[in-house]
N, C-alpha and C positions, 0 to 999 in steps of 0.2 A: 501384640507387639506394638510398642509405640511407633510413632511416625518417624522419628529420627532414628530408630533402629533399624526402621524398614530401608530408610534412604543409603545408610551405612552399609546395609547389607546389600544393596543393589552395586554399590561402588566396590566393595570388597569382593563381590562375588567371584569365586572360581571359574575357569573357564569349562571345567569339567561337569558344572552344576547344570542340569538340565532342565530344573523346575521353572515357571514361567514367573517372572519377577512382579513383585507389587508395585503398583504406581503410587508416586508421591505425591502428598496431597498437596491442595491448594496454597498452604503456607509457602511454599518457594516458588509458586507460579507468579504469572503477571496479576498484580491485582490493583487497580486504581487507588483504593483506598490505602494501601501500603506504599504507594509510589508517590505521594503527594509531595511535590517540592513547589515553591511560591511561583518560579517562573512557568514551570510546564502546567501546572493546575489552573493558573490565571489565564496563561495562553489557550488553553483547552476550551475556556469559556467564549472565546471569540468565534463566533459564528463562522467567519471565512477561515480560520485556522481548522477548525474543526471538519469543515466540507472538504478542505483540501486534504488532508490525512484521511478522511473517509473515501472520497475518489480513488485516492490511488490505492488504499487497502482493499477495497471492496473490486476493484478492476484487477489487482494482481491475485486476489485470492480464487476468482472464477476461472482463472486460466489454468488448464490441466497440466501437471508437469509429469513426464514419463522417463522411462528410464529405456535406452537403446543399447542395442548391441551393435558394434560398427564392423563391418566386414572388411577383409583385406582390400576390396575394391573402393572402401569408401561409402558402401550403402549401409543403411542404417533400417534395423528391424526391432520391432518392440521386445522386450524381454519380460513378456508376460508371466513365466514360470519363476522369476527371480524374487525373492523375499522382499527386496529394497522397491521394486515395482509398486508392492500394495502398501508398502510403509510411506512411501511419498506421495502416491497418485491417490491413495484412498483415505488411511488411517494411520498417521503417524505414532499415534498413542492410544492407550485405553478408553480415553475420555474426549477425545477432539477428533474431530474429521479434518480431512486437509483442508478444506475450505477455512474452517475455523483457524488452523495452525497457520498458515501463510497470510491470512488476514491479521492476526495477532503478531506475526513477525513484522509486516509493514508498518503497524502501528508503532510498534517499539522502535523500529528504525527512526521514523519521522519525529517521534518524541526524546528519545534518549539516544539515536545515534549507534545503539547496539542492540542485537538479540542474541540470547543465549539458550542452547537448548542441550541438556545433558544426554549423551549416547548410552542406551543400555544395552549390553551385550550378554548372550547368554550362549554358552557353549561356543565361543568366538562368531558367532552370529548376531547382527543389529537386529533388535525386536521392537524399542521404542525411542521416540526422540522426546523427552521430557522438557516444556518450556520452564524457564526459570525467571524469577524475578529480577529486574535488572540491578535494584538496589541490594539484592543478597549474593551478588557476584562481583568479584573484582579480578583483574588480570596483571600481572607484572612478569618480566623477565624473572628467570632462576639467577641466583647471584652468580655473575660471572659468567654467562651465558648467553645464547641468543633464543634460547628455548622458551616458549610462554607456558605458565603454569597459571591455575585458576582456583581462587579460594572461594568456596561456597559457605557462607553462614546460614545454617538451618535452625529455625527456632520452632519447636513443638506446638502444638494445637492449644496446649494449656498455657505457653510462654514463660514456663518453668525450666523447660530445658534447652538449652542452646549449644550447639556446636558447630565448629570450623573444618571442614574439609577440604583439603587440597587434591587436585584432579590434573592430569597431564592434558596437552593439547588433543591427543587421540582420543580423549572421551568428552570432548565439547565441540558443538557445532556453534561457532562464533561468528556473526554476520555482522559487517561495520560498514558504517558510511565513512566518507572522508576522514583521513586520520594523519596527524603530525608525527606520531611515532610507530606506527604500524601496530599498534594494540588496541588501543582507545579510539572510537568512533565519535565524530562530533555531532553533538545534537543540533540540528537547524533551528530549533525553537531558542537554545542558549546562543547561537550566534549572532540572533539580531535581536537581542535582549530589548534594545531600545525601542525597536519597531512596535514589538509586542506590547511595550508600554504603552506607547502612543495610541496604538488602536485599541488597547483596553479603556485608556482614559477617556477616550472619545465613545466609547460604547457607554461608559457609565454614565457621562455627561447627558447622552441620549435618554438614557434611563430615567434622570432625575429631571430633565425638562419634562418628558411626557407624564412623569409621576405627578408634576405640578399641575398637568392639565392646560387650559389654555388661559388661566390667569396666572400670570407669573410674578416675581418681588414688585412689591408697589409700597406707596405711604398712605397712611390715614390720616388726615389733618384735621385739628379742629382749633378754634382760639380759646376754648375752654381749658383750664387745667385739670389736669386728670391725676388722680390720686392712683397709688398702686394697685390698690384693691381695682378700680375701673379700668386701669389699664390691662391687668389681666383677665377680667371679666370681657372686655372687648376684642384681645386677642383669641380667647378660647371660642367666643361665640364667631368670630371672622373665619377662623380656620375649619371650625365644624360646618359652617353653612357654604362657604365659596371656596375652599382651598381644593385641591384634589381633582382628577379626572371626573369622578363621578358627580362633581359640581359644577362642572364646566358649562357656560351658559346661562346661569343662574343669574337672574336680574337682584341686585343688590338693594336691600333695604336700609338707610343709615339715617340716622336721627341725632338730635343734640348737637348739631352742626358740623358732623362728620362728613369729610370729603376724601375720597379715595381718588390717588393719583397713581397710575401704572406705570412701572419702568420695565418695557419689553426690550428685550435684545435681539434683533432681528438674526435668525440663525442664518439667512443667506449672507449679511453683512459679517458674521463672523466667521466665515467660509466654513460652516460646520459641515454641510452635505459634501462640498468639494474634499474636505480633508477625510472623511469617511471613504468615500470613491477611492482617495489615493492610496490609504492603508489598505484597501482591500486588493487594488491592484499591486501594491508592493507584496503583499503576502503570497498572492498566486505567483507573484516571479520567485520569491523564496521556494516554494515548493514545485515551481515548474508545472503548475496546473492551468491548462488554458480557463479563462475567466468564464467562459460560457457554460463550464462543467460545475461550476458553484453558483450558477444562476444569474449571473454579471454578463449581460448581452448587450453592453453599450456598444462594444467595437466589433460585434458578431453580425456576419451577413450570410445570405444563403449561399454565396460562392465560397466563402472561406471557413466554413463550419467543418467540411470534412478534412481540408489542409491542417486545421487546428488538432482536430482527433488524431491524424496521422502524427503530427508532431508530438503529442501527448504520448503517443505509443513509443516512438523513436527517442525523445530526448528526457522523459518523465519517468516511464516503464523499465525502458531497455536497461538503464545503468543499475536498477534493482535487480532485474532478471540476471543480468551476467553475474552480479557480485553473488547471489545465490546459487546460481548452476556451478560456478568454479568453486564455491565453498563445499557444494554438496558433493562435487567429483573429489574433492581434495579430502575430505573427512569420512565419507561413507565408502568409498570405493578402495578395496584393498590394493596392493601392489600389483597382483596379479589380474585385478579387474580393471584397473586404470587405463591400461592401454585398450582394450576392448570394449567399454563400455562408458556411455556418458548420459548424464541427465540433461533433459531440453524441456522448455515451456513451449507449448502450443499455442501460437499468436494468431492462429487462424480467424477466430471469432472475432477479434478486434479489427482484422485487416480486411474482412470480406466486403466492407462498403453496402451500399442499397442492393437491391435485388438484380437492377439492370446492369450495374456496373460488375455484379458477381458473375451474371451470366456471360456478359461478354470476355470477361477475365478467362472463363474456364473454356468458353469457345475459341478463344486464341491460342491457348495453350492445345486443344484437341486437334486445331487444324495445323498445327505447325509439329505436331508429334511429341510435343514436350510430356503429355500427359495421355495415360490411355482411358478408355470408357470407365473402367472399374477406379482410376484414380479420381476422375471427376465424381462419381457416384460415392466415393469414401469422403471426398471434402464438403459434399452435399449432406452426408449423413444419413446416406440411403445404401441399402444392400447392393453387393455386387453381383454381378450377372455371369452367366457363363459365356467364354468367348471374348471377354471385356477386357482383357490384358493383351490386345494386339494395338500396336500403335499405327496411327495412318499419316502417310507423308504427303505433301502437294508434289503434284507431276512435275511441276517447272522447276524443280529445285536441282541445283547443281551441286557435286560435292568436290573436294579437294584431297587428293592422296598424301600421304607422308613426303613426298617430293615436290610438292607443290604444284602438280598437274591437275587441271580440271577434268573431271568425268561427270558423265550423266548416266546414272544408273539407268534411268528411263528409257535411254537409247540402246543401252546394252540388253536390257530386257525386251526392247522391241526387234532387235538383230535376232536375237534369239529364236522369238516369235516367229519370224520370216523365216528362219534356216529350218524351223521345224516343220515350215508349212512346206518349202521345197522339198524336205526329204519325203513328206506325206507324197 
């Protein structure tokens, strides 16, 4: 069966079919070789751009995402037995782990502004999420309605068979960044095209400067009149012996009255170094990545690193996390499950801080009765213990009832103890 027929069969599969679906080939998956555009490809060659996108993608992918069942009192319980839990937490499809899937999602959002994944259903149950190539998917409203529909262009492996398939919003997981029309996310790289062009120009300039080595452009002078053959001979000999980094520092041997005058432009005078630093800071600002995470420690100190890490979680990761969580809740949870289930990322690994801060944090929650011993053990990744679900309360705490009256439970407990002694 051809790849095109396999994918068509997935989309047109009837609900009563119980057979396991075949995965779609990499032809419709994200492929850098198939997604080369001038601006995106050029921008990805800039070290700071690549580092910023990589930092966010790897940070997001290492966070576990779980499915919780919400109780009537607002309590949360892991829904381990639900098929969606394994799908999102462990393996979204047959060829990717959850880490690879969400890392790819973050990369697509930062490069293209959109991430698409086809929702495979068998017998009404979601079995796979198949990521799609950004350039193979387009989305528009149905004519005369506000209902989105997605057009997928599929090309077979041999490039001989191409087909266009239209799917509904219910069959597509579409996560987008900022949008002017509600359908198409904006690519951060495209929105700051001029900045990316300037940063790429300075990197190209740096490459050319260092490629020429310590000897930059200059002039060879002589009072003698040179023929074309002599001119070409001197040029070739000079380039082969003294140009390039491998010849840097070699003493020159000139004869026939030749004199060399070097024209060196100071990189400092040209504000070259400062320009590269400015571009680097600007790119970090576009992606909202703290500079120290991309090896720029110019403005970092021991006192502000922790605060910058917290800002990275709150203002760089959280917008992506909220978009992904809400889109998963909307697309994957059926109407009957939407009220009682929610997808949530676990941010505890990023918010722990150092070991001392973590111990003090847990101790304060234990002492105030917010956390039980088993809660603390779970937070530390340790096994729970028997009898560890009891909360301890401080003895000097006063409580207020619904009418606003102050009551001290400890005093009531003491009076009860005294009465029991008197009765004895």
